[in-house]
SEMAR-975440 format. One line per field, with one value per residue (C-alpha): y, z, x; residue number from 1; chain. Coordinates in steps of 0.02 Angstrom, whole numbers, always signed. Example, Ala and Ser with C-alpha at 12.3 -4.5 7.8 and 13.67 -1.06 7.14 Angstrom:
// residues 2
Y = -225, -53 .
Z = +390, +357 .
X = +615, +684 .
k = 1, 2 .
c = A, A .
END
This chain:
// residues 191
Y = +10030, +10207, +10233, +10373, +10373, +10286, +10276, +10214, +10158, +10120, +9964, +10051, +10108, +10288, +10368, +10421, +10458, +10502, +10560, +10588, +10557, +10595, +10761, +10727, +10837, +10739, +10739, +10670, +10784, +10744, +10693, +10571, +10493, +10470, +10385, +10275, +10222, +10178, +10083, +9988, +9941, +9870, +9775, +9698, +9644, +9567, +9480, +9403, +9333, +9267, +9176, +8992, +8938, +8789, +8907, +9016, +8867, +8787, +8955, +8975, +8799, +8801, +8643, +8649, +8535, +8487, +8606, +8753, +8897, +8955, +9109, +9166, +9337, +9344, +9470, +9612, +9661, +9822, +9907, +10026, +10009, +10178, +10237, +10336, +10392, +10273, +10394, +10499, +10355, +10336, +10165, +10142, +10014, +9860, +9740, +9811, +9733, +9559, +9456, +9309, +9269, +9310, +9241, +9350, +9403, +9434, +9258, +9302, +9450, +9573, +9590, +9687, +9756, +9791, +9905, +9975, +10134, +10079, +9943, +9951, +9847, +9817, +9761, +9721, +9708, +9593, +9741, +9783, +9933, +9937, +10010, +10043, +10085, +10148, +10123, +10215, +10054, +9918, +9757, +9579, +9528, +9423, +9517, +9685, +9616, +9555, +9724, +9811, +9692, +9728, +9915, +9917, +9806, +9924, +10071, +9981, +9971, +10159, +10183, +10081, +10176, +10354, +10363, +10236, +10288, +10467, +10491, +10623, +10514, +10434, +10280, +10329, +10508, +10569, +10544, +10707, +10655, +10742, +10603, +10474, +10585, +10610, +10429, +10364, +10483, +10417, +10238, +10270, +10369, +10216, +10118 .
Z = +689, +647, +537, +413, +321, +326, +170, +149, -26, -73, -168, -337, -307, -257, -117, +18, +161, +178, +333, +363, +542, +520, +443, +327, +199, +47, +44, -94, -176, -173, -356, -318, -178, -300, -424, -283, -233, -412, -440, -278, -328, -491, -406, -281, -424, -518, -361, -331, -508, -492, -328, -369, -366, -255, -116, -137, -129, +22, +112, +81, +134, +285, +236, +278, +226, +344, +268, +238, +359, +472, +414, +593, +639, +819, +931, +998, +1158, +1207, +1039, +1055, +1243, +1324, +1427, +1560, +1562, +1498, +1511, +1356, +1235, +1183, +1110, +1076, +1214, +1229, +1230, +1061, +985, +987, +1124, +1023, +854, +708, +531, +392, +270, +133, +64, -115, -139, -70, +116, +124, +13, +73, -15, +33, +99, +176, +210, +152, +241, +167, +257, +145, +221, +164, +80, -26, +75, +90, +235, +194, +319, +257, +381, +384, +417, +292, +382, +340, +523, +553, +715, +624, +498, +640, +727, +563, +533, +710, +687, +522, +590, +737, +615, +525, +691, +713, +535, +577, +741, +685, +496, +452, +596, +531, +439, +325, +259, +86, +77, -92, -41, +52, +240, +335, +515, +655, +782, +663, +637, +822, +874, +729, +780, +959, +896, +788, +928, +1041, +929 .
X = +2412, +2358, +2206, +2234, +2068, +1899, +1791, +1613, +1566, +1386, +1332, +1346, +1525, +1493, +1590, +1466, +1586, +1769, +1861, +2046, +2104, +2289, +2336, +2482, +2567, +2510, +2320, +2211, +2084, +1899, +1908, +2049, +1946, +1801, +1918, +1986, +1810, +1761, +1923, +1903, +1725, +1792, +1932, +1810, +1696, +1843, +1907, +1735, +1737, +1915, +1881, +1856, +1674, +1715, +1772, +1617, +1499, +1586, +1583, +1396, +1350, +1465, +1559, +1743, +1884, +2024, +2152, +2035, +2065, +1926, +1830, +1797, +1863, +1928, +1841, +1947, +1857, +1944, +1911, +1765, +1749, +1723, +1870, +1776, +1594, +1460, +1314, +1353, +1379, +1196, +1164, +1350, +1372, +1481, +1334, +1279, +1432, +1504, +1582, +1644, +1718, +1606, +1599, +1664, +1528, +1655, +1670, +1715, +1825, +1948, +1985, +2147, +2284, +2460, +2584, +2753, +2671, +2506, +2380, +2199, +2066, +1894, +1736, +1588, +1414, +1275, +1189, +1342, +1401, +1590, +1690, +1873, +2009, +2176, +2317, +2483, +2578, +2612, +2565, +2517, +2500, +2344, +2308, +2310, +2186, +2074, +2082, +2038, +1890, +1827, +1850, +1756, +1618, +1595, +1597, +1455, +1361, +1385, +1322, +1167, +1139, +1166, +1148, +1015, +902, +904, +737, +812, +954, +947, +1062, +1134, +1176, +1332, +1331, +1311, +1284, +1377, +1344, +1418, +1571, +1605, +1577, +1682, +1823, +1810, +1817, +1971, +2051, +2046, +2163 .
k = 1, 2, 3, 4, 5, 6, 7, 8, 9, 10, 11, 12, 13, 14, 15, 16, 17, 18, 19, 20, 21, 22, 23, 24, 25, 26, 27, 28, 29, 30, 31, 32, 33, 34, 35, 36, 37, 38, 39, 40, 41, 42, 43, 44, 45, 46, 47, 48, 49, 50, 51, 52, 53, 54, 55, 56, 57, 58, 59, 60, 61, 62, 63, 64, 65, 66, 67, 68, 69, 70, 71, 72, 73, 74, 75, 76, 77, 78, 79, 80, 81, 82, 83, 84, 85, 86, 87, 88, 89, 90, 91, 92, 93, 94, 95, 96, 97, 98, 99, 100, 101, 102, 103, 104, 105, 106, 107, 108, 109, 110, 111, 112, 113, 114, 115, 116, 117, 118, 119, 120, 121, 122, 123, 124, 125, 126, 127, 128, 129, 130, 131, 132, 133, 134, 135, 136, 137, 138, 139, 140, 141, 142, 143, 144, 145, 146, 147, 148, 149, 150, 151, 152, 153, 154, 155, 156, 157, 158, 159, 160, 161, 162, 163, 164, 165, 166, 167, 168, 169, 170, 171, 172, 173, 174, 175, 176, 177, 178, 179, 180, 181, 182, 183, 184, 185, 186, 187, 188, 189, 190, 191 .
c = A, A, A, A, A, A, A, A, A, A, A, A, A, A, A, A, A, A, A, A, A, A, A, A, A, A, A, A, A, A, A, A, A, A, A, A, A, A, A, A, A, A, A, A, A, A, A, A, A, A, A, A, A, A, A, A, A, A, A, A, A, A, A, A, A, A, A, A, A, A, A, A, A, A, A, A, A, A, A, A, A, A, A, A, A, A, A, A, A, A, A, A, A, A, A, A, A, A, A, A, A, A, A, A, A, A, A, A, A, A, A, A, A, A, A, A, A, A, A, A, A, A, A, A, A, A, A, A, A, A, A, A, A, A, A, A, A, A, A, A, A, A, A, A, A, A, A, A, A, A, A, A, A, A, A, A, A, A, A, A, A, A, A, A, A, A, A, A, A, A, A, A, A, A, A, A, A, A, A, A, A, A, A, A, A, A, A, A, A, A, A .
END
């Protein structure tokens, strides 16, 4: 699975970060990315309203029926592990992340969209921040969805480490952090 683009959308639907990792001939303009972010925000809001209330309530209380699938995301251990030198990784260490399955925070809404051309994976945090990964492959494989969830969760950890700890960053403004850029590129490069 090759990640083409990663987007970060704030809780009000504004695009605060966009990075292309694969240089292709057809590239979206910055205005088209803004439209995509706003549209995605609307689709997520609609999907959360369409989700049956019984599923939302059972997900919040933790009660599961016999035929309800588990909401645990399997942990992919090798993703984000440094390949060689551990000394230059800062606080981006394996123990900072997760070593077992974790519950999905997105209980009512959109998780991934698959088209003929691409797959789009969405990871929504508890604060409403959305991380979106656009893959070049069209896949509905459960393992690919788990890898994407792990990737976006680790991207959120990088966001917390390098962007939110920056005293000059405003959460509603575009992300301009070189450390976040480089570590995110390393993370995506390990796929």
